[in-house]
C-alpha positions in Angstrom: -15.0 30.2 -34.6 -15.1 26.3 -33.0 -12.7 24.7 -30.4 -11.9 21.8 -33.0 -11.2 24.5 -35.7 -8.1 26.3 -33.6 -7.4 22.1 -32.7 -7.0 21.5 -36.2 -4.9 25.2 -36.7 -2.6 23.7 -33.8 -2.1 20.5 -35.7 -1.4 22.2 -39.1 1.9 24.1 -37.4 2.9 21.1 -35.2 2.9 18.8 -38.4 3.6 21.1 -40.9 2.2 20.0 -43.5 -2.2 20.0 -44.3 -2.0 15.6 -44.9 0.2 15.0 -42.5 -1.9 17.3 -40.1 -5.5 15.4 -41.5 -4.1 11.8 -40.8 -3.0 12.5 -37.0 -6.4 14.2 -36.9 -7.9 11.5 -38.5 -10.4 13.0 -40.9 -9.6 13.5 -44.5 -7.2 16.4 -46.0 -10.1 18.2 -48.1 -12.2 18.3 -44.9 -9.5 20.4 -43.1 -8.6 22.4 -45.7 -12.4 23.3 -45.8 -12.1 24.3 -42.3 -9.4 25.9 -42.4 -10.8 28.2 -45.2 -13.7 29.0 -42.5 -11.7 30.1 -39.8 -10.0 32.3 -42.3 -13.4 33.6 -43.3 -14.7 34.5 -40.0 -11.6 35.8 -39.4 -11.7 38.0 -42.0 -7.4 37.5 -42.5 -5.4 35.2 -44.2 -3.3 33.0 -42.1 -1.5 30.8 -44.6 0.8 31.7 -47.4 -0.3 29.6 -50.8 1.6 28.2 -53.3 0.5 25.6 -55.9 1.7 22.8 -53.6 2.0 23.9 -50.6 0.7 25.8 -47.5 2.5 28.0 -45.2 1.5 29.6 -42.1 2.5 33.4 -42.6 3.0 36.1 -39.5 -0.9 36.4 -38.8 -1.0 32.5 -39.3 2.0 32.1 -36.3 -0.1 35.0 -34.2 -2.6 32.5 -34.2 -1.5 29.8 -33.6 0.2 31.1 -30.3 -3.6 32.4 -29.3 -5.0 28.6 -30.4 -2.6 27.2 -28.1 -3.3 29.5 -25.1 -7.4 29.1 -25.7 -6.4 25.1 -25.9 -5.1 25.1 -22.7 -7.0 27.4 -21.0 -10.3 25.5 -22.3 -8.4 22.1 -20.3 -7.8 24.3 -17.2 -11.9 25.4 -17.4 -13.1 22.0 -18.2 -11.0 20.3 -15.9 -12.2 23.0 -12.8 -15.8 22.7 -13.7 -15.5 18.7 -13.4 -13.8 18.9 -10.0 -16.1 21.8 -8.4 -18.9 19.8 -9.7 -17.2 16.7 -7.7 -16.9 18.7 -4.6 -20.9 19.1 -4.4 -21.1 15.4 -4.8 -18.0 13.9 -4.0 -15.7 14.2 -0.6 -12.5 12.3 -0.9 -10.6 11.6 2.0 -7.2 9.8 2.5 -6.0 8.7 5.5 -2.4 7.2 7.0 -4.3 5.2 9.5 -7.4 3.6 9.6 -9.0 4.6 12.6 -9.0 9.4 12.1 -10.6 8.1 9.3 -13.5 6.0 10.4 -14.2 9.0 12.7 -13.9 11.9 10.0 -16.2 9.3 7.6 -18.9 9.1 10.2 -19.1 12.5 10.7 -18.8 13.3 6.9 -21.6 11.3 6.3 -24.1 13.2 8.9 -23.2 16.4 8.0 -23.4 15.8 4.4 -26.1 12.9 3.8 -26.2 13.8 0.0 -23.2 13.7 -0.8 -21.0 10.4 -1.3 -17.8 10.0 0.6 -15.2 8.1 -0.4 -12.3 7.6 1.7 -8.9 5.5 1.8 -5.3 4.5 3.4 -2.5 5.7 2.5 1.1 5.5 4.4 2.6 7.4 2.2 1.6 10.9 3.5 3.4 13.2 1.3 1.7 11.2 -1.7 -1.3 12.4 0.2 -0.4 16.1 -0.1 0.1 15.8 -3.6 -3.2 14.3 -4.1 -4.6 17.1 -2.0 -2.9 19.7 -3.9 -3.6 18.6 -7.2 -7.3 18.3 -6.3 -7.7 14.4 -5.9 -8.3 14.3 -2.4 -10.2 17.0 -0.3 -9.2 15.8 3.6 -6.1 14.3 4.2 -5.4 12.5 7.8 -1.4 12.6 8.7 0.6 11.9 12.0 2.8 15.0 11.1 2.1 18.7 11.0 3.2 21.1 8.2 3.8 24.2 7.9 2.6 24.4 4.0 1.3 28.0 2.1 -2.3 27.6 0.8 -3.2 24.6 3.7 -4.6 24.2 7.4 -3.2 21.6 9.4 -4.6 21.1 12.8 -4.5 18.2 15.1 -7.1 16.3 14.9 -7.4 13.0 17.6 -4.3 10.6 19.9 -4.4 7.1 19.5 -2.6 4.6 21.8 -1.3 1.5 21.0 -2.9 -1.5 23.4 -1.1 -5.0 23.2 -4.1 -7.9 23.1 -2.9 -11.5 25.2 -5.1 -14.1 26.7 -4.3 -13.8 30.4 -2.3 -17.3 30.1 0.5 -15.2 28.1 3.6 -13.8 30.2 3.2 -10.4 29.6 -0.1 -10.8 31.0 1.0 -10.3 34.3 1.9 -6.4 33.7 0.0 -4.0 33.6 1.9 -2.0 30.9 4.5 -3.1 28.4 6.9 -1.4 25.8 8.5 -2.6 22.5 11.5 -4.0 23.8 9.1 -6.7 26.3 7.5 -7.9 22.7 10.3 -7.9 20.6 11.3 -11.3 18.8 7.7 -12.9 19.6 5.7 -13.4 17.3 2.2 -11.2 16.7 -0.7 -11.3 14.6 -1.6 -8.3 13.1 -4.2 -6.9 10.1 -2.3 -5.5 6.5 -4.6 -2.6 6.6 -3.7 -0.2 9.4 -1.8 2.1 7.6 1.5 3.8 9.2 1.1 1.8 12.3 2.5 -1.3 9.9 5.5 0.9 9.4 6.3 1.8 13.3 5.6 -1.7 14.5 8.3 -2.8 12.1 10.4 -0.3 13.0 10.0 -1.0 16.8 10.0 -4.9 16.7 12.9 -5.7 14.3 13.3 -9.5 15.8 9.8 -10.1 15.9 7.6 -12.2 13.2 4.9 -10.3 12.0 2.1 -12.2 10.8 -0.2 -10.2 8.8 -3.2 -11.3 8.0 -5.7 -9.6 5.4 -8.9 -11.2 6.0 -10.3 -9.0 9.3 -13.2 -12.7 9.3 -9.8 -15.0 9.6 -7.9 -12.6 11.5 -10.7 -12.2 14.6 -11.0 -16.1 14.3 -7.4 -16.7 14.6 -7.4 -13.8 17.9 -9.7 -16.3 19.5 -8.5 -19.4 18.2 -4.8 -18.6 19.4 -2.0 -17.6 22.1 -0.8 -15.1 19.6 -0.1 -11.5 21.3 -2.0 -8.8 18.7 -2.2 -5.0 18.7 -5.4 -2.6 19.7 -5.9 0.6 19.6 -7.8 2.6 22.7 -10.1 3.5 19.9 -10.4 0.1 18.7 -11.1 -0.9 22.0 -13.9 1.6 22.3 -15.0 0.8 19.0 -15.2 -2.7 19.2 -14.5 -4.3 23.0 -12.2 -7.0 23.5 -12.8 -10.5 23.7 -13.6 -12.1 26.6 -10.3 -14.3 26.4 -8.6 -11.6 26.4 -6.5 -8.7 27.9 -5.5 -5.3 26.5 -2.5 -3.8 27.8 -0.9 -0.3 27.2 2.3 0.2 25.7 4.2 3.0 27.4 6.3 3.5 24.4 6.2 7.2 23.9 6.1 6.1 20.1 2.8 4.0 20.5 1.1 7.2 20.9 0.3 9.3 17.4 -1.1 12.1 17.2 -3.3 12.9 14.2 -3.3 16.2 11.9 -6.2 16.9 9.7 -5.1 18.9 6.4 -7.0 20.5 4.1 -6.8 22.7 1.7 -7.3 26.6 3.0 -10.1 27.6 0.9 -12.2 24.8 2.0 -11.4 24.5 6.1 -14.6 26.1 6.8 -16.4 23.5 5.3 -14.3 20.9 7.4 -13.5 22.5 10.5 -16.5 21.2 12.6 -14.5 17.8 12.4 -12.0 18.6 15.1 -14.7 20.0 17.8 -17.0 16.9 16.9 -14.0 14.0 16.8 -14.1 14.2 20.5 -17.4 13.7 21.5 -17.4 10.8 19.0 -19.3 7.3 19.5 -16.6 4.9 18.3 -19.0 2.6 18.3 -20.9 3.8 15.5 -18.4 3.6 13.2 -18.7 -0.3 12.7 -20.0 0.2 9.6 -17.4 1.9 8.2 -14.9 -0.3 5.8 -11.2 -0.6 6.9 
């Protein structure tokens, strides 16, 4: 007995006739008829009542269709499980709501698992990220909110504070710290791929003209050539030093500091728990080769 025979039997039950099932399965009617007959021979029971021009499922056949459907579902579950199990030994997928914690986690994973490919991506929608984790499409999710959910482990990872970067001639450069209220209404240059920071700056600077730039090289050139303020964080300042013609001033608002959390499935936590400890001593300059 083979899985394709079970699939054919279920198709006959679904489409009511052998000819219609054969058409949907893209095989000839005689071939499907022979396959069904071989299945009955293997089982040593008749699955159909036969008349001159028609066959219909008998009670044996109805029970067999039910069990065959369950087996086919289990087959798909088995294939999906094995593929994901195999991927766990070859790929680790990280989804983060912000770039910096993702850089740190990817850097540490590369060091800890040199033979495994690390894939990462930004996803500001944290609910969608958690769905991917639960569905097995991600192994680690980084959020800006703690959560308590059955089957998941959530732990604090790192904090990150926003800074304002501007030339010394800018009026705000005279301050030791700034607030979003000080900046609101001014034009600000910022990168597009900054995850949840983009949502936060839009919320806190409703009257500002936010000039998004996707290309990092062009962004850096504009930073050097213009007097426009832009954003840095304490982590990006450790990753890449501030330009000599710029001053970095911290925001004092509570909203300007985010705590990021690492979330994994409970059965995977022991594998990734080291990240919480080791990210504290991470050399952020070593993450420069990580995209994003």
